[in-house]
C-alpha positions in Angstrom: -28.2 22.2 -139.8 -31.4 23.3 -141.5 -33.5 20.3 -142.5 -36.5 20.7 -144.8 -39.2 18.4 -146.2 -40.3 19.2 -149.7 -42.2 18.1 -152.8 -40.5 18.5 -156.2 -42.3 19.2 -159.5 -43.0 15.6 -160.3 -44.8 15.2 -156.9 -42.1 13.1 -155.2 -41.5 14.0 -151.5 -38.0 14.2 -150.0 -36.0 15.4 -147.1 -33.2 17.8 -147.6 -30.6 20.0 -146.0 -30.5 23.7 -146.9 -27.0 24.9 -147.9 -26.2 28.1 -149.7 -29.8 28.8 -150.6 -30.2 25.3 -152.2 -31.5 22.0 -151.0 -29.3 19.0 -150.8 -31.3 15.8 -150.9 -31.1 13.6 -147.8 -31.3 9.9 -148.3 -34.1 8.3 -146.4 -35.2 10.4 -143.3 -33.4 12.5 -140.7 -34.7 10.5 -137.8 -31.7 8.2 -138.0 -28.3 9.0 -139.5 -28.4 12.0 -141.9 -26.8 11.1 -145.2 -26.6 13.8 -147.8 -26.8 13.0 -151.5 -24.2 15.4 -152.9 -25.2 14.6 -156.4 -28.7 16.2 -156.2 -29.5 19.8 -155.5 -32.9 21.6 -155.7 -33.4 25.4 -156.0 -35.8 26.8 -153.4 -38.0 28.3 -156.2 -38.6 24.9 -157.8 -40.0 23.0 -154.8 -43.0 23.1 -152.5 -42.1 23.2 -148.8 -44.0 20.7 -146.6 -44.3 20.5 -142.8 -40.8 19.6 -141.6 -42.0 16.5 -139.7 -44.2 13.4 -140.1 -45.8 13.1 -136.6 -48.0 10.5 -135.1 -49.4 13.2 -132.8 -49.1 16.9 -132.1 -49.0 17.8 -128.4 -49.7 21.4 -127.3 -48.9 23.1 -124.0 -50.7 26.0 -122.4 -49.9 28.7 -119.9 -46.1 28.2 -120.1 -44.9 31.8 -119.8 -44.3 33.6 -116.5 -46.4 36.6 -117.6 -49.5 34.3 -117.5 -49.2 34.3 -113.7 -49.2 37.9 -112.3 -48.9 36.4 -108.8 -45.5 35.0 -109.5 -46.7 31.5 -108.4 -46.0 29.1 -111.2 -47.4 25.6 -111.7 -45.4 22.4 -111.5 -46.6 21.3 -114.9 -48.1 23.0 -118.0 -51.6 22.4 -119.4 -51.3 19.6 -122.0 -53.7 19.0 -124.9 -53.6 17.4 -128.4 -54.1 18.7 -131.9 -55.0 16.4 -134.7 -52.5 15.7 -137.4 -55.2 16.8 -139.9 -54.4 20.3 -138.7 -50.8 20.2 -139.9 -49.7 22.3 -142.9 -46.5 23.8 -144.0 -44.9 27.2 -144.9 -46.9 29.2 -147.4 -49.7 26.7 -147.4 -53.3 28.0 -146.9 -55.1 28.2 -143.6 -58.7 27.2 -144.3 -61.2 29.2 -142.2 -64.4 27.2 -141.6 -67.7 28.9 -142.2 -69.1 27.4 -139.0 -66.9 29.2 -136.6 -67.4 32.8 -135.3 -63.8 33.7 -134.7 -60.3 32.2 -134.2 -56.9 33.5 -133.0 -53.3 32.7 -133.7 -50.4 32.0 -131.4 -46.6 32.0 -132.2 -44.9 29.0 -130.6 -41.6 27.2 -130.6 -42.0 23.6 -131.6 -39.9 20.6 -130.7 -39.6 17.7 -133.1 -38.7 14.3 -131.6 -35.8 12.3 -133.0 -36.3 8.8 -131.5 -38.8 6.9 -129.4 -39.0 8.6 -126.0 -40.7 7.3 -122.8 -40.2 8.6 -119.2 -36.9 10.3 -120.1 -35.1 12.4 -117.5 -34.5 16.1 -118.1 -30.7 15.4 -118.2 -31.0 13.0 -121.1 -34.0 14.7 -122.9 -31.8 16.7 -125.4 -30.7 13.4 -127.0 -34.3 12.8 -128.1 -34.7 16.1 -129.9 -34.2 16.2 -133.6 -34.6 19.9 -133.9 -36.8 23.0 -133.5 -39.2 24.8 -135.8 -41.9 27.5 -135.7 -45.6 26.7 -135.1 -48.9 28.6 -135.2 -51.4 27.2 -132.7 -54.7 28.4 -134.1 -57.8 28.1 -131.9 -61.5 28.5 -132.7 -62.7 30.6 -129.8 -66.5 30.1 -130.0 -66.3 26.3 -129.8 -63.4 26.3 -127.2 -65.8 25.7 -124.3 -67.7 22.8 -125.9 -64.9 20.3 -125.2 -62.9 20.6 -122.0 -60.0 18.9 -123.8 -60.1 21.5 -126.6 -60.3 18.9 -129.4 -62.5 20.7 -131.9 -61.3 24.2 -131.2 -57.6 23.2 -131.7 -57.9 20.6 -134.4 -59.8 22.1 -137.3 -58.2 21.3 -140.6 -55.1 23.4 -141.3 -55.1 24.9 -137.8 -51.4 24.0 -137.1 -49.0 25.6 -139.6 -45.4 24.4 -138.9 -42.2 25.3 -140.6 -40.5 26.4 -142.7 -37.7 24.0 -141.7 -36.0 22.3 -138.7 -33.0 23.8 -137.0 -31.0 21.0 -135.4 -28.4 23.1 -133.7 -30.1 25.8 -131.6 -29.9 27.0 -128.0 -33.6 27.9 -127.3 -33.0 29.3 -123.8 -32.9 32.9 -124.9 -34.3 33.7 -128.4 -36.6 36.5 -129.5 -39.8 35.7 -131.4 -42.6 37.8 -132.9 -45.7 37.6 -135.0 -47.4 39.9 -137.5 -50.9 40.1 -138.8 -51.3 41.9 -142.1 -48.0 43.6 -141.5 -48.8 44.8 -138.0 -46.8 43.3 -135.1 -49.1 41.8 -132.5 -46.6 39.8 -130.4 -43.0 40.0 -129.3 -41.4 38.0 -126.5 -38.4 35.9 -125.6 -38.1 32.2 -124.7 -36.2 33.1 -121.5 -39.6 34.0 -120.0 -40.8 30.4 -120.2 -41.5 28.5 -117.0 -40.2 25.2 -118.4 -37.1 24.3 -120.4 -37.3 22.1 -123.4 -35.7 19.2 -121.4 -38.3 19.6 -118.6 -41.1 19.7 -121.1 -39.9 16.5 -122.8 -39.6 14.8 -119.4 -43.1 15.8 -118.2 -44.8 14.9 -121.5 -43.0 11.5 -122.0 -43.8 10.4 -118.4 -47.3 9.2 -119.6 -47.2 9.7 -123.3 -44.7 7.7 -125.5 -43.2 10.0 -128.1 -42.2 8.7 -131.5 -39.9 10.0 -134.2 -41.5 13.1 -135.9 -43.9 13.9 -133.0 -44.3 17.6 -132.4 -44.6 19.4 -129.1 -45.8 23.0 -129.2 -44.2 24.7 -126.2 -46.8 27.4 -125.6 -47.0 31.1 -126.4 -46.5 34.4 -124.6 -49.8 35.9 -123.5 -49.1 39.2 -125.3 -48.3 42.8 -124.6 -50.6 45.8 -123.9 -52.9 47.0 -125.2 -54.8 43.6 -125.3 -53.5 40.1 -125.1 -52.9 37.6 -127.9 -56.4 36.2 -127.7 -57.7 39.7 -128.6 -55.0 41.1 -130.9 -54.4 37.8 -132.7 -57.9 37.3 -134.1 -57.7 36.1 -137.7 -60.2 36.3 -140.6 -60.4 35.3 -144.2 -57.8 37.1 -146.3 -55.3 37.7 -143.5 -51.6 37.2 -144.0 -49.7 35.9 -141.0 -45.9 36.0 -140.4 -44.1 34.5 -137.4 -40.4 35.0 -136.9 -38.1 33.1 -134.5 -34.5 34.1 -134.0 -32.2 31.4 -135.2 -34.9 29.6 -137.2 -36.5 31.8 -139.7 -40.0 32.9 -140.8 -43.2 31.0 -141.1 -45.8 32.6 -143.5 -49.4 31.6 -144.2 -52.5 33.1 -145.6 -56.1 32.6 -144.3 -58.7 31.6 -146.9 -62.3 30.5 -146.9 -62.9 26.8 -146.5 -65.3 26.2 -149.3 -66.0 22.6 -148.5 -69.7 21.9 -148.9 -71.3 19.8 -146.2 -73.4 16.9 -147.5 -77.1 17.2 -146.9 -78.4 15.1 -144.0 -81.0 12.5 -144.9 
């Protein structure tokens, strides 16, 4: 099932299920039992798509693909960091590029959305805690990356976590292709079968110390890229860029980069 969160013309926000290129409203939220309201449909061209989750936190993982380790020696656990929920935006929403950063890059990632409260879950039972999967773009401001060893500022600038366009609740993520484009040029192509950790292992590792709540998002890491140049070099974004990320079995996430025109208040 494809689940979408959206805003209709009058500004009211709902959850819905995509069927036959229309959205069937879901009563309440999808974190519990999904109940479709068969009386109410919305056309895709009359709504604004929102991020398909309402997280209490966004957890990112790093260095999760085998190609990140030429030696063939893989770690027991991935690098784990946090992105602020202020960074969350949806499909077709604008990425605001701060005037204070020198450059940033994009990363195509599979995202897990949590269905119910999860703490110290075993890999065997982890699948029961997953509501679905979506696409994420983990944007990072390179020049401030080294200022915080926990990556807080570089990963959590406003709008630096586009997610969407919808959730796919029935998907085998063990072997799916994904790719990313920058201004129509392909800069990334990989397959999830090259990950070191499965979704179940990721959920077990993260939930061991961090309680996960309905709607929480886990970004499962990106492939380092293909020659010539890796994703940190080929994926550099700037104002005016148009970004497209495609995941087999999910769809396409599109966003445009624009200038953040917020004016800082003068210090007294």
